[in-house]
N, C-alpha and C positions, 0 to 999 in steps of 0.2 A: 370621400376627402380629394379634392382635385388639386394635384401638385403642379399643374399647368398654368395656375393663376400668374397673372402680372402683376407686379405689385408696383403703382405708379408714384407711391409716396416717397421712394428713396431718390426718383428723379427731380420729384416737388421740391425736396428739402435740399438738393443740391443747385437748384436753381435759385430758390429762396436765400441760401449762403451766398451765392455768387453775387445776387443783388444787393444784398447786405454790404457785402466786401466792397463792392464798387460805388455805393453810397458814401461809405465811410471813407475810402479813397478820394473820393471828388470834395467832400465836406475839408478834407485835410488840405488838399489843394487849393481849395478856395481860403480857407484860413490863413494858408502859408501866403498867399498873395495879397491877403489884408495885412498880415503883418509881418513884410518882408525883412524888417531889420531884426526880429526875434528869431525868424526861422534860418537866417544867413547864420546868425551867431549860435543858434543851436547846431547847425549841420557843422560849423567849423569845430564847435567843442566835441560833438559826435566824432568827426575825422581825427582830432588828437586823441581821444580815448581809445578808439580802435588800434592807431599806430602804437600805441604805449601798450596796450594789452598784447597786441602781436609781438612786439619787442620783448616783453617779459614772458611770454609764453614761450617764445624761440629758446629763451635763455632757460628757463626751467626744463623745456624738453631736452635740450643739449646737455644738462648737468644730469639728467634722469639717463639718457642713453651713456654718457661716460661710466657713471656709477655702475650700470649694468653690465656695460664692457668689462669694467674691472673686477666683478663679482662673477660672473660666467665665462671668463675665458683665462686660460694657463698658459703661461710662455713655457715652451721647453728649449732651453739652452742650446743643447746638445743637436736638435733639429733645426734650430731658428724660425720656428714656426708657433702658432696658438692652438691651444687645444680648446674646443668647444666644451661647456659643461651643461650638464642638466640641472644642476643645482650649485649652490653656494658652497663653498667648502668652509667646513669649521675648525676649529685648532684640532681636534683629534685627527682630523683627516690630515691635516699639514705635518702633524707629528708623526704619523704613519708615513707619509709620502717622504718625510726627511730620512728617516729610520731605514726606510727601503731603498731610497737612491744612494745612502752610505753603502748598503750591500752589493750595488751595482746594477739594480732593476733599472730598467728604463721607464721614464715618467709616463708614458702613453700605456705602457702594460698596467703600472699602479692604478692609472685611472680608470682603466678598463676593469680591471679586479673589483674596483670598490662600486663599480657602478655609476661614475658619475658623468661618463661621456655621453655626448648627445649621439 
């Protein structure tokens, strides 16, 4: 069995696909030249859809980031800084924090002992 064989079919298929793409592109531009009014209308509609999609996507991403920051950060009023959390704190965790803060423990120490700090 000869492992040094050269396989030319891969290059042939690449060239074939490249030629097919070029032909489709040429047919598309020819059609656009023949139907200029439809092509311009479709282009304008596509731009409108694209800009609306970007705007909506940006709002969704911003809302997701705000929710993530709210859930994965905890503000310490005594230090005036945020603690980065590994996970979202549940009600049991907040009760534990409240109880231990009343005993005088620092928030950072509480979060570290709970394994919640990043």
